[in-house]
mmCIF file of the C-alpha atoms, coordinates in Angstrom:
data_MODEL
# 
_entry.id   MODEL 
# 
loop_
_atom_site.group_PDB 
_atom_site.id 
_atom_site.type_symbol 
_atom_site.label_atom_id 
_atom_site.label_alt_id 
_atom_site.label_comp_id 
_atom_site.label_asym_id 
_atom_site.label_entity_id 
_atom_site.label_seq_id 
_atom_site.pdbx_PDB_ins_code 
_atom_site.Cartn_x 
_atom_site.Cartn_y 
_atom_site.Cartn_z 
_atom_site.occupancy 
_atom_site.B_iso_or_equiv 
_atom_site.pdbx_formal_charge 
_atom_site.auth_seq_id 
_atom_site.auth_comp_id 
_atom_site.auth_asym_id 
_atom_site.auth_atom_id 
_atom_site.pdbx_PDB_model_num 
ATOM 1  C CA . MET A 1 1  ? 223.939 244.278 -0.559  1.00 0.00 ? 1  MET A CA 1 
ATOM 2  C CA . ALA A 1 2  ? 222.294 241.255 -1.103  1.00 0.00 ? 2  ALA A CA 1 
ATOM 3  C CA . THR A 1 3  ? 224.096 238.177 -2.622  1.00 0.00 ? 3  THR A CA 1 
ATOM 4  C CA . THR A 1 4  ? 223.264 238.574 -6.653  1.00 0.00 ? 4  THR A CA 1 
ATOM 5  C CA . THR A 1 5  ? 224.037 234.819 -8.732  1.00 0.00 ? 5  THR A CA 1 
ATOM 6  C CA . ILE A 1 6  ? 226.739 235.630 -12.349 1.00 0.00 ? 6  ILE A CA 1 
ATOM 7  C CA . ILE A 1 7  ? 226.724 232.335 -13.509 1.00 0.00 ? 7  ILE A CA 1 
ATOM 8  C CA . ALA A 1 8  ? 222.668 230.288 -12.697 1.00 0.00 ? 8  ALA A CA 1 
ATOM 9  C CA . ALA A 1 9  ? 223.063 227.195 -11.689 1.00 0.00 ? 9  ALA A CA 1 
ATOM 10 C CA . LYS A 1 10 ? 223.934 224.049 -15.140 1.00 0.00 ? 10 LYS A CA 1 
ATOM 11 C CA . THR A 1 11 ? 225.916 221.826 -15.732 1.00 0.00 ? 11 THR A CA 1 
ATOM 12 C CA . ALA A 1 12 ? 227.825 224.307 -18.986 1.00 0.00 ? 12 ALA A CA 1 
ATOM 13 C CA . ALA A 1 13 ? 230.608 226.033 -19.072 1.00 0.00 ? 13 ALA A CA 1 
ATOM 14 C CA . GLU A 1 14 ? 230.428 229.464 -18.746 1.00 0.00 ? 14 GLU A CA 1 
ATOM 15 C CA . THR A 1 15 ? 233.068 233.016 -18.200 1.00 0.00 ? 15 THR A CA 1 
ATOM 16 C CA . VAL A 1 16 ? 231.457 235.655 -17.231 1.00 0.00 ? 16 VAL A CA 1 
ATOM 17 C CA . LEU A 1 17 ? 233.066 239.480 -16.109 1.00 0.00 ? 17 LEU A CA 1 
ATOM 18 C CA . LEU A 1 18 ? 232.969 240.832 -12.919 1.00 0.00 ? 18 LEU A CA 1 
ATOM 19 C CA . ASP A 1 19 ? 233.466 244.754 -12.427 1.00 0.00 ? 19 ASP A CA 1 
ATOM 20 C CA . THR A 1 20 ? 233.576 244.969 -8.993  1.00 0.00 ? 20 THR A CA 1 
ATOM 21 C CA . GLY A 1 21 ? 235.305 249.168 -9.432  1.00 0.00 ? 21 GLY A CA 1 
ATOM 22 C CA . ASN A 1 22 ? 232.662 250.532 -7.269  1.00 0.00 ? 22 ASN A CA 1 
ATOM 23 C CA . TYR A 1 23 ? 232.970 248.169 -4.297  1.00 0.00 ? 23 TYR A CA 1 
ATOM 24 C CA . SER A 1 24 ? 237.156 247.636 -1.733  1.00 0.00 ? 24 SER A CA 1 
ATOM 25 C CA . ARG A 1 25 ? 236.484 243.964 -1.148  1.00 0.00 ? 25 ARG A CA 1 
ATOM 26 C CA . VAL A 1 26 ? 233.938 241.264 -3.011  1.00 0.00 ? 26 VAL A CA 1 
ATOM 27 C CA . THR A 1 27 ? 233.353 238.170 -2.002  1.00 0.00 ? 27 THR A CA 1 
ATOM 28 C CA . LEU A 1 28 ? 233.056 235.275 -4.289  1.00 0.00 ? 28 LEU A CA 1 
ATOM 29 C CA . ALA A 1 29 ? 231.177 232.096 -3.969  1.00 0.00 ? 29 ALA A CA 1 
ATOM 30 C CA . ALA A 1 30 ? 230.550 228.826 -5.599  1.00 0.00 ? 30 ALA A CA 1 
ATOM 31 C CA . GLY A 1 31 ? 227.755 226.815 -5.411  1.00 0.00 ? 31 GLY A CA 1 
ATOM 32 C CA . GLY A 1 32 ? 227.874 222.728 -5.920  1.00 0.00 ? 32 GLY A CA 1 
ATOM 33 C CA . LEU A 1 33 ? 230.682 221.227 -7.154  1.00 0.00 ? 33 LEU A CA 1 
ATOM 34 C CA . ALA A 1 34 ? 232.364 218.685 -6.456  1.00 0.00 ? 34 ALA A CA 1 
ATOM 35 C CA . GLY A 1 35 ? 236.417 217.060 -6.718  1.00 0.00 ? 35 GLY A CA 1 
ATOM 36 C CA . ALA A 1 36 ? 238.327 218.391 -8.661  1.00 0.00 ? 36 ALA A CA 1 
ATOM 37 C CA . GLU A 1 37 ? 236.002 221.816 -9.869  1.00 0.00 ? 37 GLU A CA 1 
ATOM 38 C CA . VAL A 1 38 ? 237.754 225.214 -9.714  1.00 0.00 ? 38 VAL A CA 1 
ATOM 39 C CA . LEU A 1 39 ? 237.014 228.385 -10.530 1.00 0.00 ? 39 LEU A CA 1 
ATOM 40 C CA . THR A 1 40 ? 238.957 229.975 -12.660 1.00 0.00 ? 40 THR A CA 1 
ATOM 41 C CA . VAL A 1 41 ? 239.415 233.751 -11.418 1.00 0.00 ? 41 VAL A CA 1 
ATOM 42 C CA . ASN A 1 42 ? 242.166 235.864 -13.653 1.00 0.00 ? 42 ASN A CA 1 
ATOM 43 C CA . ILE A 1 43 ? 242.028 239.610 -13.664 1.00 0.00 ? 43 ILE A CA 1 
ATOM 44 C CA . VAL A 1 44 ? 241.033 241.464 -17.023 1.00 0.00 ? 44 VAL A CA 1 
ATOM 45 C CA . MET A 1 45 ? 244.332 244.070 -18.206 1.00 0.00 ? 45 MET A CA 1 
ATOM 46 C CA . PRO A 1 46 ? 243.231 247.732 -20.291 1.00 0.00 ? 46 PRO A CA 1 
ATOM 47 C CA . ASP A 1 47 ? 244.194 245.130 -23.287 1.00 0.00 ? 47 ASP A CA 1 
ATOM 48 C CA . GLY A 1 48 ? 241.910 242.239 -22.423 1.00 0.00 ? 48 GLY A CA 1 
ATOM 49 C CA . THR A 1 49 ? 244.086 239.988 -21.893 1.00 0.00 ? 49 THR A CA 1 
ATOM 50 C CA . LEU A 1 50 ? 244.108 237.782 -18.145 1.00 0.00 ? 50 LEU A CA 1 
ATOM 51 C CA . VAL A 1 51 ? 246.491 237.824 -15.863 1.00 0.00 ? 51 VAL A CA 1 
ATOM 52 C CA . THR A 1 52 ? 245.530 234.673 -12.644 1.00 0.00 ? 52 THR A CA 1 
ATOM 53 C CA . ALA A 1 53 ? 244.436 236.619 -9.511  1.00 0.00 ? 53 ALA A CA 1 
ATOM 54 C CA . LYS A 1 54 ? 246.886 236.353 -6.348  1.00 0.00 ? 54 LYS A CA 1 
ATOM 55 C CA . ASP A 1 55 ? 244.671 236.528 -2.340  1.00 0.00 ? 55 ASP A CA 1 
ATOM 56 C CA . GLU A 1 56 ? 246.798 237.763 0.116   1.00 0.00 ? 56 GLU A CA 1 
ATOM 57 C CA . SER A 1 57 ? 249.074 235.269 0.360   1.00 0.00 ? 57 SER A CA 1 
ATOM 58 C CA . GLY A 1 58 ? 250.049 235.132 -3.595  1.00 0.00 ? 58 GLY A CA 1 
ATOM 59 C CA . ALA A 1 59 ? 248.739 231.673 -4.544  1.00 0.00 ? 59 ALA A CA 1 
ATOM 60 C CA . ALA A 1 60 ? 246.479 231.855 -7.163  1.00 0.00 ? 60 ALA A CA 1 
ATOM 61 C CA . ALA A 1 61 ? 242.829 232.844 -5.981  1.00 0.00 ? 61 ALA A CA 1 
ATOM 62 C CA . ALA A 1 62 ? 241.029 229.190 -6.685  1.00 0.00 ? 62 ALA A CA 1 
ATOM 63 C CA . VAL A 1 63 ? 237.148 229.097 -5.761  1.00 0.00 ? 63 VAL A CA 1 
ATOM 64 C CA . SER A 1 64 ? 236.302 224.365 -5.206  1.00 0.00 ? 64 SER A CA 1 
ATOM 65 C CA . ALA A 1 65 ? 234.273 222.758 -3.893  1.00 0.00 ? 65 ALA A CA 1 
ATOM 66 C CA . THR A 1 66 ? 236.069 222.672 -0.394  1.00 0.00 ? 66 THR A CA 1 
ATOM 67 C CA . ALA A 1 67 ? 236.591 226.091 0.291   1.00 0.00 ? 67 ALA A CA 1 
ATOM 68 C CA . ASN A 1 68 ? 234.127 227.121 -1.843  1.00 0.00 ? 68 ASN A CA 1 
ATOM 69 C CA . SER A 1 69 ? 233.887 231.439 -1.470  1.00 0.00 ? 69 SER A CA 1 
ATOM 70 C CA . ILE A 1 70 ? 236.503 233.708 -1.230  1.00 0.00 ? 70 ILE A CA 1 
ATOM 71 C CA . VAL A 1 71 ? 237.311 237.345 -1.155  1.00 0.00 ? 71 VAL A CA 1 
ATOM 72 C CA . LEU A 1 72 ? 238.980 239.474 -3.887  1.00 0.00 ? 72 LEU A CA 1 
ATOM 73 C CA . ALA A 1 73 ? 240.053 242.914 -4.130  1.00 0.00 ? 73 ALA A CA 1 
ATOM 74 C CA . GLY A 1 74 ? 237.540 245.971 -5.493  1.00 0.00 ? 74 GLY A CA 1 
ATOM 75 C CA . GLY A 1 75 ? 238.805 247.419 -8.482  1.00 0.00 ? 75 GLY A CA 1 
ATOM 76 C CA . PRO A 1 76 ? 240.105 245.098 -11.168 1.00 0.00 ? 76 PRO A CA 1 
ATOM 77 C CA . THR A 1 77 ? 237.533 243.068 -13.801 1.00 0.00 ? 77 THR A CA 1 
ATOM 78 C CA . TYR A 1 78 ? 237.774 239.420 -12.718 1.00 0.00 ? 78 TYR A CA 1 
ATOM 79 C CA . SER A 1 79 ? 237.245 236.981 -15.914 1.00 0.00 ? 79 SER A CA 1 
ATOM 80 C CA . ILE A 1 80 ? 235.419 234.330 -13.357 1.00 0.00 ? 80 ILE A CA 1 
ATOM 81 C CA . GLY A 1 81 ? 235.744 230.732 -15.460 1.00 0.00 ? 81 GLY A CA 1 
ATOM 82 C CA . LYS A 1 82 ? 232.956 227.848 -14.711 1.00 0.00 ? 82 LYS A CA 1 
ATOM 83 C CA . PRO A 1 83 ? 234.257 224.752 -15.060 1.00 0.00 ? 83 PRO A CA 1 
ATOM 84 C CA . LEU A 1 84 ? 231.644 222.129 -17.216 1.00 0.00 ? 84 LEU A CA 1 
ATOM 85 C CA . THR A 1 85 ? 230.905 220.545 -13.523 1.00 0.00 ? 85 THR A CA 1 
ATOM 86 C CA . ALA A 1 86 ? 229.265 216.686 -13.475 1.00 0.00 ? 86 ALA A CA 1 
ATOM 87 C CA . GLY A 1 87 ? 225.668 218.713 -11.047 1.00 0.00 ? 87 GLY A CA 1 
ATOM 88 C CA . ALA A 1 88 ? 224.282 221.938 -11.221 1.00 0.00 ? 88 ALA A CA 1 
ATOM 89 C CA . ALA A 1 89 ? 226.636 224.290 -9.599  1.00 0.00 ? 89 ALA A CA 1 
ATOM 90 C CA . SER A 1 90 ? 226.173 228.236 -9.678  1.00 0.00 ? 90 SER A CA 1 
ATOM 91 C CA . VAL A 1 91 ? 229.184 231.335 -9.267  1.00 0.00 ? 91 VAL A CA 1 
ATOM 92 C CA . ALA A 1 92 ? 227.079 234.638 -6.963  1.00 0.00 ? 92 ALA A CA 1 
ATOM 93 C CA . PHE A 1 93 ? 228.805 237.525 -5.402  1.00 0.00 ? 93 PHE A CA 1 
ATOM 94 C CA . SER A 1 94 ? 228.049 239.926 -2.269  1.00 0.00 ? 94 SER A CA 1 
ATOM 95 C CA . PRO A 1 95 ? 230.508 243.558 -2.011  1.00 0.00 ? 95 PRO A CA 1 
ATOM 96 C CA . CYS A 1 96 ? 232.336 243.240 2.355   1.00 0.00 ? 96 CYS A CA 1 
ATOM 97 C CA . SER A 1 97 ? 231.653 246.931 1.679   1.00 0.00 ? 97 SER A CA 1 
ATOM 98 C CA . ASN A 1 98 ? 230.202 250.500 -0.493  1.00 0.00 ? 98 ASN A CA 1 
ATOM 99 C CA . ASN A 1 99 ? 233.304 252.822 -0.909  1.00 0.00 ? 99 ASN A CA 1 
# 
């Protein structure tokens, strides 16, 4: 499966849901982030509350200008938040493999 844009390039802030239920892992990537701009990556709980997604080391999952991609475990629905950015920034995902 190809890379799919989930937030088109823009400067405005936007939050989208990414359902990874059909994948074992996905790569989340951002283009155009600068400086201290960072995506927020949360897991959406069944009751709608958000909890911070963590990487395999236990650190909060982060996508930034210097670390512009991350591999996420498949299964959860993630809330991906793009902040207001100085330049147009976009967000995309690619499945690492299909179940």
